[in-house]
C-alpha positions in Angstrom: -0.1 0.1 0.1 1.3 3.5 -0.8 2.4 5.4 1.9 1.1 9.0 2.7 2.8 11.2 5.1 2.0 14.6 6.2 4.3 17.2 7.8 1.9 19.9 8.9 3.8 22.7 8.2 5.0 21.8 4.9 1.6 21.2 4.0 -0.5 24.1 5.0 -1.3 25.2 1.6 -3.1 21.7 0.9 -5.6 22.6 3.5 -9.2 22.6 1.8 -11.2 24.6 4.4 -10.6 25.8 7.9 -11.6 29.1 10.2 -9.6 32.0 10.3 -9.6 31.3 14.2 -11.0 29.3 16.8 -9.1 26.1 15.4 -9.8 24.3 18.6 -13.7 24.3 17.5 -13.0 23.8 13.8 -10.6 21.1 12.3 -7.4 22.7 11.2 -6.5 19.8 9.1 -8.7 16.6 7.9 -7.7 13.9 6.3 -9.8 11.1 4.6 -8.9 7.7 5.7 -11.7 5.9 3.8 -9.2 3.8 1.5 -7.1 2.9 4.3 -8.5 -0.1 6.0 -7.3 1.5 9.4 -6.5 -1.6 11.9 -4.6 0.1 14.4 -4.4 3.7 15.7 -1.2 5.0 17.2 -1.7 8.3 18.7 1.1 10.7 20.8 0.4 14.4 21.3 1.8 16.5 24.4 -0.6 19.3 25.0 -4.1 17.8 23.6 -7.2 15.6 23.7 -7.4 12.6 21.7 -10.8 11.2 20.3 -11.3 7.8 18.6 -14.9 7.0 17.3 -16.0 4.2 15.3 -17.4 4.7 12.2 -18.5 3.1 8.7 -15.4 2.4 6.7 -16.3 5.0 4.1 -16.5 7.7 6.9 -13.1 7.0 8.3 -10.9 10.3 8.7 -8.7 12.5 10.9 -9.1 15.7 12.1 -6.8 17.6 13.9 -7.7 20.9 16.2 -5.3 23.6 17.5 -5.8 26.0 20.1 -3.3 28.4 21.7 -1.7 26.8 25.0 -1.9 30.4 26.8 -5.9 30.8 26.5 -5.2 32.9 23.6 -8.0 31.9 21.2 -8.5 34.3 19.0 -5.0 33.9 17.0 -5.3 34.3 12.9 -4.4 31.5 10.6 -0.9 33.2 9.9 0.2 33.2 13.6 -0.9 29.4 13.8 1.2 28.6 10.9 4.2 30.3 12.1 4.2 29.0 15.8 3.7 25.3 14.4 6.5 25.9 11.9 8.5 27.3 14.7 8.1 25.2 17.8 6.2 21.7 16.5 6.5 18.7 14.5 2.9 17.3 13.4 3.2 13.8 11.4 0.5 11.6 10.2 1.0 8.6 8.1 -1.2 5.9 7.2 0.8 2.4 5.8 0.0 -1.3 6.2 -3.4 -0.5 7.9 -2.1 1.5 10.8 -3.1 5.2 11.4 0.0 6.9 13.1 -0.4 10.4 14.4 2.0 12.3 16.7 2.4 16.0 17.6 5.5 17.0 19.7 7.1 20.5 20.6 11.1 20.9 19.7 13.4 20.9 22.3 14.3 24.5 21.6 10.5 25.8 21.5 9.1 29.1 23.1 6.9 28.1 25.8 5.1 31.5 25.6 4.0 30.4 22.2 2.5 27.0 23.2 -0.4 24.9 21.3 -2.6 22.2 22.3 -2.9 20.1 19.3 -5.7 17.4 19.7 -7.1 14.5 17.5 -10.8 13.2 16.4 -10.3 10.1 14.4 -13.2 8.2 13.3 -11.8 4.4 11.9 -13.9 1.2 11.5 -15.2 -0.5 14.7 -12.8 -3.6 14.8 -9.8 -1.7 15.4 -6.9 -1.4 18.3 -5.5 1.2 19.9 -2.4 3.0 21.7 -2.8 6.3 22.7 -0.7 9.1 24.9 -1.5 12.5 26.1 0.1 14.7 28.8 -2.3 17.2 28.8 -5.8 16.4 27.9 -8.5 14.0 27.8 -9.0 10.8 26.1 -12.3 9.5 24.7 -13.3 5.9 23.1 -16.5 5.0 21.5 -18.2 2.3 19.1 -14.9 0.3 19.0 -13.9 -3.4 19.1 -10.8 -4.7 19.9 -7.6 -3.9 22.3 -7.5 -0.4 23.4 -4.6 1.0 25.7 -4.6 4.8 26.3 -2.8 7.0 29.4 -3.0 10.6 29.9 -1.5 12.6 33.0 -3.7 15.4 33.0 -7.2 14.8 31.7 -10.2 12.4 32.1 -11.2 8.9 30.5 -14.4 8.1 28.7 -15.2 4.9 27.1 -18.6 3.9 25.7 -19.6 1.3 23.8 -16.2 -0.2 23.8 -16.0 -4.3 23.6 -12.4 -6.2 24.2 -9.5 -5.6 26.2 -9.2 -1.8 27.8 -6.6 -0.6 29.5 -6.6 3.4 30.5 -4.7 5.4 33.1 -4.9 8.9 34.1 -3.0 10.8 36.9 -5.5 13.8 36.9 -8.9 13.2 36.1 -11.9 11.4 36.2 -13.1 7.9 34.7 -16.5 7.1 33.0 -17.2 3.9 31.4 -20.5 2.6 29.6 -21.8 -0.3 28.1 -18.5 -1.9 27.8 -17.3 -5.5 28.4 -15.1 -8.3 28.6 -11.6 -6.9 30.1 -11.6 -3.7 31.4 -8.8 -1.7 33.6 -9.2 1.6 34.5 -6.9 3.9 37.1 -7.1 7.2 37.8 -4.5 9.0 40.9 -6.9 11.9 41.2 -10.6 11.8 40.1 -13.8 9.9 40.3 -14.9 6.8 38.8 -18.8 5.9 37.1 -19.2 2.8 35.5 -22.4 1.7 34.1 -23.8 -1.2 31.9 -20.9 -3.3 31.6 -20.1 -6.9 31.9 -16.9 -8.9 32.3 -13.9 -8.3 34.4 -13.5 -5.0 35.9 -10.6 -3.3 37.8 -11.5 -0.1 38.7 -9.0 2.0 41.1 -8.9 5.7 41.7 -6.4 7.2 44.7 -8.9 10.5 45.3 -12.2 10.5 44.3 -15.5 8.2 44.7 -16.8 5.1 42.8 -20.0 5.0 41.2 -21.3 1.5 40.0 -24.2 0.5 38.5 -25.7 -2.3 36.2 -22.7 -4.3 36.4 -22.5 -8.1 35.7 -19.2 -10.2 36.3 -16.2 -10.3 38.4 -15.7 -6.7 39.6 -13.0 -5.4 41.9 -13.3 -1.4 42.5 -11.1 0.3 45.1 -10.9 3.8 46.3 -8.3 5.5 48.7 -10.5 8.9 49.2 -14.2 8.5 48.5 -17.3 6.8 49.0 -18.6 3.8 47.2 -22.1 3.6 45.7 -23.4 0.6 43.9 -26.4 -0.6 42.8 -27.8 -3.8 40.5 -24.7 -6.0 40.5 -24.6 -9.4 39.6 -21.3 -11.4 40.1 -18.7 -11.1 42.5 -18.1 -7.6 44.0 -14.8 -6.6 45.8 -14.7 -3.2 46.9 -13.1 -0.9 49.5 -12.5 2.6 50.7 -10.1 4.1 53.2 -12.1 7.1 53.6 -16.0 7.2 53.1 -19.1 5.0 53.3 -20.3 2.3 51.4 -24.0 2.2 49.9 -24.6 -1.6 47.8 -28.4 -2.1 46.5 -30.1 -4.8 44.2 -26.8 -7.2 44.5 -26.9 -10.4 43.4 -23.9 -12.8 44.2 -20.7 -12.5 46.4 -19.8 -9.4 48.6 -16.5 -8.2 49.8 -16.8 -4.8 50.8 -14.5 -2.9 53.5 -14.0 0.8 54.4 -11.9 2.5 57.2 -14.2 5.7 57.8 -17.3 5.3 57.4 -20.5 2.9 57.4 -21.7 0.4 55.0 -25.1 -0.5 53.7 -26.0 -3.3 51.7 -29.0 -5.0 50.5 -28.7 -8.2 48.4 -31.4 -10.1 46.4 -29.5 -12.9 46.4 -26.5 -14.2 47.8 -23.6 -16.1 46.4 -20.7 -17.9 48.1 -20.4 -15.2 50.7 -20.7 -11.7 52.1 -18.0 -10.2 54.0 -18.2 -6.4 55.4 -16.0 -4.8 57.6 -15.7 -1.5 58.5 -13.1 0.2 61.2 -15.3 3.4 62.5 -19.0 3.0 61.5 -22.3 0.6 61.7 -23.2 -2.1 59.2 -26.9 -2.7 58.0 -27.4 -5.7 56.1 -30.4 -6.8 54.4 -30.9 -10.4 52.8 -33.5 -12.9 51.7 -35.2 -14.8 54.3 -35.6 -18.4 54.7 -32.5 -19.2 53.3 -29.6 -20.9 54.8 -26.4 -19.1 55.9 -23.3 -19.5 58.3 -23.2 -16.2 60.3 -20.3 -14.8 61.7 -21.5 -11.2 63.0 -19.5 -8.9 65.5 -19.8 -5.2 67.0 -20.4 -2.9 69.7 -23.8 -4.6 69.4 -25.5 -7.1 66.7 -29.0 -7.0 66.3 -30.7 -9.9 64.1 -34.2 -10.6 63.2 -34.3 -14.3 63.2 -38.4 -14.7 63.3 -39.5 -18.0 61.5 -35.6 -19.2 61.1 -33.8 -22.1 62.4 -30.8 -20.9 64.4 -28.1 -23.0 65.7 -25.1 -21.5 67.4 -24.3 -18.6 70.0 -26.0 -15.1 70.3 -24.7 -12.8 72.7 -24.8 -8.7 72.5 -21.8 -8.0 70.9 -21.7 -11.1 68.5 -23.9 -14.0 66.8 -21.8 -16.9 65.1 -23.8 -20.1 64.0 -25.8 -21.6 61.5 -29.4 -20.6 60.1 -31.8 -22.9 58.2 -29.1 -25.6 58.1 -26.4 -23.2 56.9 -25.2 -22.1 53.7 -22.9 -18.9 52.2 -20.6 -17.6 54.6 -22.1 -13.9 55.9 -19.6 -12.0 57.7 -19.9 -8.8 59.3 -17.5 -6.8 61.5 -17.6 -3.4 62.9 -14.9 -2.4 65.1 -16.7 0.7 66.9 -20.1 0.4 65.9 -23.5 -1.8 65.6 -24.3 -4.5 63.1 -27.8 -4.9 61.9 -29.0 -7.8 59.8 -32.7 -8.0 58.7 -34.1 -10.9 56.3 -37.0 -10.2 54.7 
């Protein structure tokens, strides 16, 4: 396949149409990719965002957006061209079904004339990506394949993506919706929202809350500094926080949840192999189906249970309940170091 290469500052005369300024809202450069049959996308930019969307093959294209990095958005076309020529290299190639797009600053650039160079890429849905930016967000939608992406200063968004998904951000939030198979997303400084997903989910934040809804599969979700809210979860849920409350509702499956700085409320429609709840400085409220068999191990400042119409075998004290209910079954373990444990069967 014939190789096509664009060095932006050498090809400005070939631009078909573009605005005189506001290059952050209108494409500075558009290149058609409909004949390239792209299967892999590789992008590097030091100061902009990256968006990759799956489309019909005939709509495939790449759009480049340019914005002043010093908040001056009314640059003329001539000013932008000169800044790009003096301070940046922008290269786009498509060869052997791979798209490579790179925007990088020169080592001797004038930082007072910095630019933000972003990419919007429209490619066939069955594509793999490798994306990296140090100063913007990353968004993926309508894709199937292996996706690897990272940003040091922006958010991550994954919508309608199936396959192996691995994303990292050091300073932004994460949103994932309608994704499946293997999902591995980590942020050091933002919240995580995950909904309508299934498969193996690994979600970690060091400084934000977790909101989980309509998930199915094996879910491991942790935060070091926020609350956790989860509803309509089916499968095995393992979740923890060092500084917030945990609220779980409409759960079907196994649960392992712990917090060092809050209370736990958990309502289960059905119980999997186990329920393990642990808090160091709060109470636990647990609601489970009645007329089922469980192995209870409950401990707190005070333990309150409703064992009406249930066969209980074991010991029951003010601060501990241990034994079998209805002949035994799934392990139900709840520990509250400085609060009460309240278990209701309904």
